N, C-alpha and C positions, 0 to 999 in steps of 0.2 A: 502493499499499499502507500505511496506517495503520499506524505502527510506535511502540512505547513501550520505552524503552529507562529498567530501571532501574540503578542506580548510585550508591551511596553519597555518593561523592566530588564527584559529576558536577556541582557548581552553575557557574553562570557563569564563562565565563574567567578576569575582571578578577579574582578570588578567588583561585582557584587554579592554578596555571599547567599539572600534568598533568590535559592535556583530552583525551585520546582520542575517548572520546567524546561530546566537543564538535565535531570532525573528524569523526566518524563525523556525527550528527548535520546538522553543517550540510552538508556534501554529498549527504545524503538528501534534506533540503530543496530542493538544486539540482537534482534528479533527477526532483523533482516529486511526493515521497511524503510523508505528514505525519508528523509527528514529536513526541512529546512529553516529556521527560525527568523521569526521577524521584528524588529524591534527598533528600540528611539536609541540613536547616538548618543546621548546624553547618559551620565552615569548616576543614577539618584541617589542622596546624600552624600554626594561628593561635588568638586570643582570640576573632575573627568570630562572630558566628550573626548569620543571617539573620533569623531571627524573635526579638525580645524581647519578644512579648505573649505573652498566654494563647493565639493561634489555634492550630489543628492541625495547619493548612498555609497555604502562602502558594502563592499562583502570580505569575509575571512572567514576561515575555519577553524577550531580547537574544540578538542577532545574530541576530533572526528565527526562535530556538530557544524553543518553550514548554514553563518549568518548572513544576513540581510540589515545592516543599521541604515535609517534614515536618519536626516539631518533634521536634530531636533536642539532649538536655543538652549542655552544653559538657565537654569534657575536654584534660587536657595529658598526652602522653605517650601510654606504653600499658596501664594501667593499668586497675583494676576499672571506671573511669568510662568509660574508650573502650567497656568489653565493654558495659556497658550501654546507652549510644549507639548500638550497632550494633544490638543488641538490639529498643528503641523504634523504629530506625526497618524492619527490616526488617520490624516485627508490623505496623507504620504502613502498609509498601508495602502486603505480605498483606490487610490489610482496609480500606482505604480505596480503593485504583486500582481498582476496580468499580463507586464508586459515580463516577467522571469520563468511563465509556460513554454516561450521557447528554448531555454537554458537549463530549466532543473526539472521539467517535464510539466502539464497537467495534473494540479493536485486531485484526489480523489478525494480529500475532507481537510476544512478550516477547522483546526482547533485552537479560539479565541480562550484568551486569560487573560482577567484583568477584577482592578481591584475601582477601576472605574468604567464607565460604561462606554466611554469614545471607542477604545480599540474592538468591544465588544460590535457595535455597531458599524466597525468597517468591515469584523471578520465576514458580519451576515450580509453586508451588500457584496461584499468581493465573493461569498461563495453562492451571490443569487445572480452574479453574471457571468461567472462558472460554469453556472448548472450543479451544484455542487452541495453539501452538506454541511453546517454549520455547527459544531460542538461550541456553545458558549459558556466560560467557567470563570466564575465569580469568588471570587477570595476575602472580599471585604463587603457590607452589606449595603452600598453608595448609591442614595443620598442620606441612608437612615442614620449611618453611623454617625454624619456631621450632624443631624440632629439631636443624636444622642449624646454627643460630647460637646455641643452649643455653640458648634459652630456657624451653624443654620440656622435663624427663630423658625418655628412651624407656621408663622404668617408670615416668609417671604413669599413673593406670591411665587419667584421663581421654582422653588418647592413641587408642586404643583405639578409643572413640565416634567421637572427631574423624575417624577413620580411618572409621571406618565411614559416617559423616556425608556425605565430600568420597565414598565410593563410591555411595553414596544420587543424590547431586549427578549423577552422569555416567553412571549408570544408567539416571535419569530425565530426563535432557534431549533433546531431540528433536535437537538437535548440539551439539555440546562445542568452542569455541574454545579455545587458547589460545596466548598471546603468545610464550612459548619454544618453540621447534623442537622439544626432546626430550621436549612433554607425552605423547606416543604411545608412548615409550619408558617412561615414569613410568608409564603404566599396566598396560603387561605386567609393568615390575618388580614389580610390586605384584600381579601375580596377577591383578587386575580385569577382564583383556578376555575373551571367552567362547572365546579357543581353550584358556587356563589355568582354566576352568571358570569364570567370572566370570561379572558382565552386563553389562560394556560390550562397545558392537559398534565395533569400531574404524574403521567404515566411518561414523563420522558422527565422529569427530574429528577437527578443523582446525588448522591454524596459521595466523594472521598475526600478524606481529609488528609491536612500536610504528614509528612514524615520524616522519615530516615533514611540513609545511606548506610547501611552496617556494615558494611566489607571497609566503606570508606571511613567512619567513622572507630570501625576498631583497627585499619590499618595507624588513622592521624594519630592515636592513643599510646600508641606506641613510636612510632617517628620526629613526631611533634611534641617534646615534652620543654615545658616551659621550668625558666629555671624563678622561681619565688618559694624564699623562706618561709611566708606562710604557711602555704600549700603543705612544707613537709615538718611540722611544729606535731609533733607524734601528742602531747600532752592535750592539746587542745581540741575541742568540737568543732569541723568546720563546716561551716552550713555556709553554699554556694551559690550567689545569681547571678545570671548571665545574660547578656540583653540592653535592651533599650533605657534608657532613662528623660523618659518623657510625663508627658500629662497622664496618659493612663496607665501609665505604668507606678501603681501606688506603691513604695518601700516604706510609704510615712510609719505605717504598723509593724515591720521588719525593726524600723530602728528605735525606736522606743519598746520593742519588747527585748534589745540585749541593752537597754537602759535599764530594764528589769530584770536580768540576768546576771547584770554586773554584780550584782551586790549580792549576787549568793556565793557563798561559801565552798570549794569544789564542783565547779559550772567555771570549767576557761571557757569561753564557747569567741567564735574567732566569727565574723558575717565577713564575708570575702565577693565584693563587688565590681564585677568585670562587664565592664559596657560607658554608655558616653551615653548625650544628649542632653536637650537644653535644660532639664532638672539638676543638672547633676552639681552647680555649685549650689544651686539653694539646698537637696542634701547634706552635702558634705558642711555647709557651714550648719543647720540642723546638729547633726554628728558632732560637731565642734563645742555647739554650742552647751551641750548638753554631756559634755568633756568624753565622749567616748573612743576611745582607742580600743576598743575590741572591733569598731565598724570602717571596713579596710577600703576605697576605692582606687579598684587597679587600673580605670581607666580602660577603653579600649582594646583588643586583643586579637590576634587573627582567628579565625573560626577555625582554622586547621588544629590550634591548640585547646578548644576550649574538649573535643576530647579526653586529655590527657588532664587541663583544669579537673573536670569530671570525676576522673575516676579516683583523684587522689579526696575528691570530698568526703565527708560522712553524714550527707544529706543534699538537698537540691533545696533551692525556696523558688516558688514562683509569686509575683510578684500580685499586690492584693486586686488591681483594674478598678476603674472609678462603676460603682451602683446606678448604671445609665438604662438599663431593661435590656440590652441588647441581648444581655448574655442569658437569655431564657432562650435563644438559639443555638447555644454551645460556642465554644470557643478553639481555636486552633491555631494558637502559638508556635510558633515554630522553635522556642527550647523545650518548650512541653516532651517534644520526639528526642531531643538529645537528649532529656534530664531520664527520659526512661530508658533510652539506650546505654547509660553508662551505668546501670545497674546498681541506683544510688534510694532511698524512698525521698520522695517528694512533700514536702509542708505546702499546701495550698490555702493559701486565702482567699480563695474566689468560689464563690457562689453563683455556682454556672450550672444549665439544664445539660444534661449528656455529658456528664465529666467522666473523662476518660480514667480520670485516677480516683476515683472515689468507686466507679461502677467494677473496675480490673483491681482494687488495693494496693494499687504502686504509694501510696502514701497517707498524707494524716493531709483528711480535709477539715477547716478550720473555720470562725469567724472572722473578717480583716476587725480585729482586735487587737492590742500588744498580748494584754493579759491572754489570749486564745495562742494567739500563734506564740510565746511566751510555752508553754503549756506543752504544745506539741513540741518544742526544743528538747524543754526536759525527760518526755517520754521517750525519744531516740536518743538521749543523752543518757537516760539512766538503763536502754531496755537494750545490750546488743541485738540478742537475738531475734527482736521486732524488727533491729534496722537491717537483720540478715533476710527477715524474711519478705520484707516490703521491696526492698532491693532485687530481689531473687525476681519477683511477680513484676517489676518495672522491667527488668530486661528483657522475663517471658513474655508481656507484650509490646514490646519494641517491634518482634518477630510481625504482631497483624499491622504494622506501618511501615514497613522496610520500601522501598520502592520499587523494587522486584515485584512483590504484589501487589502495588497500588497502578502500576504502570498496569499491569494482567488486569485488573477491574475497569480501567480507564478504554483497555482497547477493545474488550466486548463489549463498550459500549459503540466505539467505531463498528466492531464489527456486526453489530444490528443494526446499525445506519446505514450501512454497505449492505445487508441483506435487506433491509426493508424498500432501499435502491435497487434492488435487480430484483424483486418482485415484480 
């Protein structure tokens, strides 16, 4: 099968660590299929642009995957420049992709993946032009998440148009995949499914979670070893967080739990935070104000070192997140699957539906409060057998989310669409 993947952010993995499309592309190639990835030239959350001249696009190949990158302006943050960047790239995808059929062959299927709608619109338009199926993958409920986090008012007249566009995508896609398990619930609550008079056929709605490349994780654990004395402290209970430090990543309960536990004799705790973001300075200031020498901000590290860091932890901690209501559709943070693969117990101060940690017994789920987080840390510190049992369950659970298995699920959807086309 000749598969074209459209994903605004899917530059080669060495430039951007969130690599869902990369893992799918890699395994589809191993299965013997032809894959081309179309993306923007700008690298998200960086000042890197992979097109510096006047050319409209750039072709490149890495790890055997063929990429076509369309020129898109650089941006910082989530302002006007980012919106224009997305419009530019989606326009070029819809306009220029058909010209690559002579070079790469006519695709059998378009697989468009995005946390925002424009790439999905481009994928649907392109598929219609070529007379083929389009699979739309939704990795963020947009614009719902903007409303949930207060980035756009429910009274904003633009919102009605954005929801209409979202509904159009779901109804015009040949299949819709949500990375969060409650995607079907979301469509039903909006009244967009056919049972409620809407245009969306729920039989074409699927769920494929985020995941982990276990082979790469295990290789990196042994070959990318971080020199960090705090990770080598055998006397301390090491609680590790890896990931962004932004508004949506609430670590305040973790920091205050560390303050509560600092006063307790016989419990030497180290909260090691690996990551960066626009809240880092604020969190550092809070820890300093409370005199917490047991909370250490390590900064951003290359993702290759994450498996080794986690393997030397005693437990992992999820961020609390903000109680916005959007968590009722399920959570799918990339860090969770690294935590599971590490075989370490997970403390989760997140009240979420479809909770993988709770359902699998891979950790301790608590309320997002300092007292509850502190209680969970005490339990794990005092009970090595509990730590081992939860950790074993975490590693066992990670097998379900290995990208080899997830790609099999994805390809079954592709096959079903191709079968429908041939009937």
